[in-house]
C-alpha positions in Angstrom: 0.0 0.0 0.0 1.2 3.5 -0.9 0.8 5.9 2.0 -1.4 8.9 1.3 0.1 12.4 1.0 -1.0 15.2 3.3 -2.4 17.0 0.3 -4.6 14.1 -0.6 -5.9 13.9 3.0 -6.6 17.7 2.9 -8.6 17.2 -0.3 -10.5 14.3 1.3 -11.4 16.3 4.4 -12.7 19.3 2.4 -14.8 17.0 0.2 -16.2 15.2 3.2 -17.2 18.5 4.9 -18.4 20.4 1.8 -20.2 17.5 0.1 -18.9 18.1 -3.4 -15.7 17.9 -5.3 -16.4 21.2 -6.9 -16.7 23.0 -3.6 -13.6 21.3 -2.3 -11.7 22.3 -5.4 -12.8 25.9 -5.1 -11.6 25.9 -1.4 -8.1 24.8 -2.5 -8.1 26.9 -5.6 -7.5 24.0 -8.0 -9.4 22.5 -10.9 -12.1 20.0 -10.0 -10.7 17.2 -12.2 -7.3 17.5 -10.4 -8.9 17.2 -7.0 -11.1 14.3 -8.1 -8.1 12.5 -9.5 -6.2 12.9 -6.2 -9.2 11.4 -4.3 -9.3 8.5 -6.8 -5.6 7.9 -6.2 -6.2 8.0 -2.4 -9.0 5.4 -2.7 -6.8 3.1 -4.9 -3.9 3.4 -2.5 -6.1 2.5 0.5 -8.0 -0.1 -1.6 -11.4 1.0 -0.2 -14.0 3.5 -1.5 -14.3 6.6 0.6 -17.4 8.2 -1.0 -20.6 7.2 -2.5 -21.2 9.5 -5.5 -24.8 10.6 -5.9 -26.2 13.2 -8.3 -26.5 15.8 -5.6 -23.6 15.3 -3.0 -21.0 13.1 -1.8 -21.7 10.6 1.0 -19.0 9.0 3.1 -18.8 5.2 3.1 -18.1 3.4 6.4 -14.4 3.4 5.6 -14.6 7.2 4.8 -16.3 7.8 8.2 -13.6 5.9 10.0 -10.8 7.7 8.0 -12.1 11.2 8.5 -11.0 11.7 12.2 -7.7 10.0 11.5 -7.1 12.2 8.5 -8.0 15.4 10.5 -5.6 14.4 13.3 -2.8 13.6 10.9 -3.2 17.0 9.1 -3.3 18.8 12.4 -0.2 17.0 13.6 1.7 17.8 10.4 0.7 21.5 10.6 2.0 21.6 14.1 5.2 19.8 13.1 5.7 22.4 10.3 5.1 25.2 12.7 7.5 23.7 15.1 10.1 23.4 12.4 9.6 27.0 11.4 10.1 28.2 15.0 13.3 26.1 15.2 14.7 27.7 12.1 13.7 31.2 13.1 15.2 30.7 16.6 11.9 31.2 18.4 12.6 28.1 20.3 15.3 25.5 20.7 18.2 24.7 23.0 21.8 25.9 23.0 24.1 23.0 23.9 27.6 24.4 24.5 30.7 23.7 26.6 33.7 25.8 27.5 36.6 26.1 29.9 35.5 26.7 33.5 37.0 30.3 33.8 35.1 31.6 30.9 32.4 33.0 33.2 34.9 35.6 34.5 35.0 37.5 31.2 32.9 35.9 28.5 29.8 34.0 29.6 27.8 36.6 31.5 27.8 39.1 28.6 27.3 36.4 26.0 24.3 34.7 27.8 22.7 38.0 28.6 22.9 39.3 25.0 21.8 36.0 23.5 18.8 35.8 25.9 17.8 39.3 25.0 17.8 38.4 21.3 16.2 35.0 21.7 14.2 34.9 25.0 12.4 31.6 24.3 15.6 29.6 23.5 16.9 27.5 26.4 20.6 27.9 27.1 22.7 25.0 28.5 26.4 25.9 29.0 28.8 23.6 30.8 31.9 25.0 32.3 34.5 22.3 32.0 38.2 21.7 31.4 38.9 22.0 27.6 39.7 18.2 27.4 36.3 17.4 28.9 34.6 19.8 26.5 36.3 18.0 23.6 35.2 14.6 25.0 31.6 15.9 25.4 31.4 17.2 21.8 33.1 14.0 20.5 30.5 11.8 22.3 27.5 13.9 21.3 26.7 15.2 24.8 27.5 18.7 23.6 26.9 20.2 20.2 29.8 22.6 20.3 32.4 24.2 22.5 35.1 26.8 23.0 38.4 25.2 24.0 42.0 26.2 24.6 44.4 24.5 22.1 46.0 22.0 21.8 43.4 19.3 22.4 42.8 15.8 21.1 40.9 16.7 17.9 39.9 13.1 16.9 36.4 13.3 15.2 36.3 17.0 15.7 36.1 20.0 13.4 38.1 23.1 14.6 37.6 26.7 13.9 41.0 27.7 15.2 42.3 30.9 16.7 39.0 32.6 17.2 40.6 34.2 20.3 44.1 34.6 21.6 45.1 35.4 25.2 48.5 35.3 26.9 49.8 33.8 30.2 51.1 36.4 32.5 53.2 36.3 35.7 51.4 37.8 38.7 52.8 39.1 42.0 52.0 41.3 44.9 55.6 42.5 44.8 56.1 45.0 42.0 59.8 44.2 41.8 58.9 40.7 40.6 57.1 42.1 37.6 59.4 44.9 36.6 60.5 43.0 33.5 59.5 39.8 31.5 60.0 36.6 33.5 62.0 33.7 32.0 61.8 30.1 33.1 64.9 30.3 35.4 63.5 33.2 37.3 60.2 31.4 37.5 61.8 28.3 39.0 63.4 30.4 41.7 60.2 32.1 42.8 57.6 30.8 45.3 55.1 29.7 42.7 51.4 28.9 43.0 49.9 27.0 40.0 46.3 26.2 39.1 44.8 23.2 37.2 46.1 20.8 39.9 43.8 18.0 38.6 44.6 18.6 35.0 48.4 19.3 35.3 49.4 16.8 32.6 46.8 18.2 30.1 46.9 21.9 30.9 48.6 23.7 27.9 50.3 26.2 30.2 51.7 23.6 32.5 52.9 21.6 29.5 54.6 24.6 28.0 56.3 25.5 31.2 57.5 21.9 31.7 59.0 21.8 28.2 60.9 25.0 28.9 62.2 23.8 32.2 63.4 20.5 30.6 65.2 22.3 27.8 67.0 24.4 30.4 67.8 21.4 32.6 66.0 22.8 35.7 63.1 21.6 37.8 59.9 23.7 38.1 58.3 22.9 41.5 55.4 25.0 42.7 55.0 25.5 46.4 51.2 25.3 46.1 48.9 23.7 43.6 45.2 24.6 43.4 42.3 23.9 41.0 41.2 27.4 39.8 43.2 30.3 38.5 41.1 32.7 40.6 42.1 30.8 43.8 45.7 31.1 42.8 45.3 34.8 42.3 43.6 35.2 45.7 46.6 33.5 47.4 49.0 35.7 45.4 47.0 38.8 46.6 47.5 37.6 50.2 51.3 37.4 49.6 51.5 33.6 49.8 53.4 33.4 46.5 53.4 34.4 42.9 51.2 32.9 40.2 50.5 32.6 36.5 47.1 33.4 35.0 45.5 33.9 31.6 45.5 37.7 31.2 41.7 38.0 30.7 40.9 35.6 33.5 42.9 37.6 36.0 42.5 41.1 34.6 39.7 42.3 36.8 40.9 40.6 40.0 44.4 41.9 39.5 43.1 45.4 39.3 40.9 45.0 42.3 43.5 43.4 44.6 46.5 45.5 43.6 48.4 42.8 41.9 51.0 43.5 39.2 51.8 41.4 36.2 54.5 40.9 33.6 54.6 38.8 30.4 56.7 35.6 30.2 60.0 35.6 28.3 59.4 34.3 25.7 55.7 35.0 25.8 53.2 32.1 26.0 50.2 32.7 23.8 47.0 30.8 24.5 44.9 30.0 21.4 41.2 29.2 21.5 39.0 27.4 19.0 35.4 26.5 18.4 34.9 22.8 18.1 32.0 20.7 16.6 31.7 17.0 15.9 33.0 16.1 12.5 30.1 15.2 10.2 27.6 16.2 12.9 24.9 18.9 12.7 24.4 21.7 15.2 21.1 23.3 15.9 20.3 26.8 14.7 20.3 27.9 18.4 23.8 26.6 19.0 25.0 28.0 15.7 23.7 31.5 16.6 25.2 31.2 20.1 28.6 30.5 18.5 28.4 33.5 16.2 27.4 35.8 19.0 30.3 34.3 21.1 32.7 35.3 18.4 31.5 38.9 18.3 31.7 39.1 22.1 35.3 37.7 22.1 36.2 40.4 19.5 34.8 43.1 21.8 36.6 41.7 24.8 39.9 41.6 22.9 39.4 45.2 21.7 38.6 46.4 25.2 41.7 44.7 26.6 43.9 46.2 24.0 42.5 49.7 24.7 42.8 49.4 28.5 46.0 47.5 29.0 48.1 47.7 25.9 47.3 44.3 24.3 46.5 41.4 26.6 44.6 39.4 24.0 43.2 39.5 20.5 40.4 37.9 18.5 40.8 36.8 14.9 38.1 37.0 12.2 36.9 33.7 10.8 
């Protein structure tokens, strides 16, 4: 049996309610022979007659009477489905599914979520703050549609839009003498150092870069304290416990509030960020729009940082 089309069901419903093919054809603005032929095709596909044709009006057969409520429900469901699809495409509804590094809320997520919600108030927003490696796993496994991560990551099964934002690691101290000039790896090893990402020390790009520099110089880099979050390390530095390293934009506000000074590393360590999606996977219109707005907000953040502090970070057009 060939399944009926929605158009055939609509013609059938009109003919059943109006009583003639002519009236039904007029309602749908088509020629009567065309509508009659579609009803005939419907009856042949179902292998039952739906109307008894009389000289004055159409009468539903028993099969036609049983089909009518089913046809009406089917047409209603398809119209609702079409409307739902339209709302999804127009971003009237939907869900953002996005992951990013856990310190993004300090300078990115509040403005981004606020602005997106103002533009699309009926779209649900689900943002997970995770380590970049966990974001990559979430996107790869389909638990997240997309993410913003710090490179490098394991990019198996992932599509990257690289260098959408670039930050730099800076050396932070309560003692202005410690930040009077760029800090090299030997100076760093001699200072009382507080490092973050204690749990992810083997995967954290900054930690990996520092370890490689120390190994090349034949020295050991041993922090006196290790904590999980960069903001916690900064709080300890502000209390004079030791010096620390932080991504410029993560620490920018807290450094200003707590009177901390900073200096670049020598040579500098740049931190590159990328959007990721699952290779061959589709993202919803809501998540796609969220990513585009995120990129605009990152460009604004970079421009503000350059204006205020002489170039802490920059965003790149994609």
